[in-house]
C-alpha positions as CSV (number, residue, x, y, z in Angstrom):
1,M,-0.2,-1.5,-32.2
2,K,2.6,-1.7,-29.7
3,K,3.5,-5.2,-28.1
4,G,1.9,-5.3,-24.6
5,M,-1.1,-3.1,-25.3
6,I,-4.6,-4.3,-24.4
7,K,-7.0,-5.1,-27.2
8,V,-10.7,-5.4,-26.3
9,C,-12.7,-7.2,-28.9
10,V,-16.4,-6.6,-28.8
11,L,-18.2,-9.0,-31.3
12,Y,-21.7,-9.0,-32.1
13,P,-22.8,-12.6,-33.2
14,N,-25.0,-13.0,-36.3
15,G,-28.4,-14.8,-36.0
16,D,-31.8,-15.1,-37.6
17,G,-34.2,-12.6,-36.2
18,K,-31.4,-10.5,-34.6
19,K,-31.7,-6.6,-34.8
20,F,-28.5,-4.4,-35.5
21,D,-28.8,-1.0,-36.7
22,M,-25.6,-0.4,-38.5
23,E,-26.3,3.3,-39.2
24,Y,-26.8,4.0,-35.6
25,Y,-23.9,1.9,-34.6
26,N,-21.7,4.0,-37.0
27,N,-23.3,7.5,-36.3
28,S,-23.9,7.4,-32.6
29,H,-22.5,4.5,-30.7
30,M,-18.9,4.5,-32.1
31,P,-18.6,8.2,-31.2
32,L,-20.1,7.7,-27.9
33,V,-17.5,5.0,-27.2
34,S,-14.6,7.4,-27.9
35,K,-16.2,10.1,-25.8
36,T,-16.9,7.8,-22.8
37,L,-13.6,6.1,-23.0
38,G,-11.6,9.3,-23.3
39,D,-7.8,9.5,-23.3
40,A,-7.7,5.9,-22.1
41,L,-8.7,4.6,-25.6
42,K,-5.4,4.8,-27.6
43,A,-7.1,3.4,-31.0
44,A,-10.0,1.8,-32.2
45,S,-11.4,0.1,-35.4
46,Y,-14.9,-1.0,-36.2
47,D,-15.8,-3.8,-38.8
48,K,-18.9,-4.8,-40.4
49,G,-19.3,-8.7,-41.1
50,L,-19.7,-9.5,-44.8
51,G,-19.3,-13.4,-44.8
52,G,-17.9,-16.6,-43.4
53,G,-14.8,-18.6,-44.2
54,T,-16.9,-20.5,-46.7
55,P,-17.8,-18.8,-49.9
56,G,-21.3,-17.6,-49.9
57,S,-21.7,-18.3,-46.1
58,P,-22.9,-15.5,-43.7
59,A,-20.6,-13.7,-41.5
60,I,-20.3,-15.1,-38.0
61,Y,-20.4,-11.7,-36.6
62,V,-22.6,-8.7,-37.7
63,A,-20.1,-6.2,-36.4
64,M,-16.9,-6.1,-34.2
65,A,-15.2,-3.4,-32.3
66,N,-11.4,-3.5,-31.6
67,L,-10.4,-1.1,-28.9
68,Y,-6.9,-0.5,-27.6
69,F,-5.6,0.7,-24.2
70,N,-2.1,1.0,-22.8
71,S,-2.8,-1.3,-19.8
72,M,-5.5,-3.5,-17.9
73,E,-5.7,-0.9,-15.4
74,E,-6.4,1.9,-17.7
75,F,-9.2,-0.1,-19.5
76,G,-10.6,-1.2,-16.2
77,Q,-10.8,2.3,-14.8
78,A,-12.4,3.8,-18.2
79,F,-14.8,0.9,-18.5
80,A,-16.0,1.1,-14.9
81,A,-16.7,4.8,-15.3
82,G,-18.3,4.3,-18.8
83,A,-20.2,0.9,-18.6
84,P,-23.4,2.4,-17.7
85,T,-23.5,4.8,-20.6
86,L,-22.2,2.2,-23.2
87,M,-24.3,-0.7,-22.1
88,G,-27.2,1.6,-21.8
89,D,-26.8,2.5,-25.4
90,L,-26.9,-1.1,-26.7
91,P,-30.9,-1.3,-26.9
92,N,-30.6,1.7,-29.3
93,F,-29.1,-0.2,-32.0
94,T,-29.1,-4.2,-31.1
95,D,-30.7,-7.0,-29.2
96,I,-27.4,-8.9,-29.5
97,A,-25.6,-9.8,-26.4
98,P,-22.0,-8.9,-27.3
99,V,-19.3,-11.4,-26.8
100,V,-16.1,-9.8,-25.2
101,Q,-12.5,-11.0,-25.4
102,I,-9.5,-9.0,-23.7
103,S,-6.0,-9.9,-25.2
104,E,-2.7,-8.5,-25.0
105,V,-1.3,-7.4,-28.3
106,M,2.1,-9.7,-29.3
């Protein structure tokens, strides 16, 4: 990633009794993200949580998405247009309210 790019992290906190369908996330939601955000999305990576910092501890997050954009404006335009579709898909794979952080790549 280039310095100055915008990184949007979408984190799904782990917790007892929480639902997260990893198969649906991989096979349906991730392609929907790419299609919906279109050319504004420059790169993306998706992670499955395996464990915490202490050996044998559970992952703090079930899954994470890292989405990269050239600017806040491009992200804002793409997300404003795509939010209803992307947010509407959440109940298809999770009941977890995602935590979002927007950062600048250094």
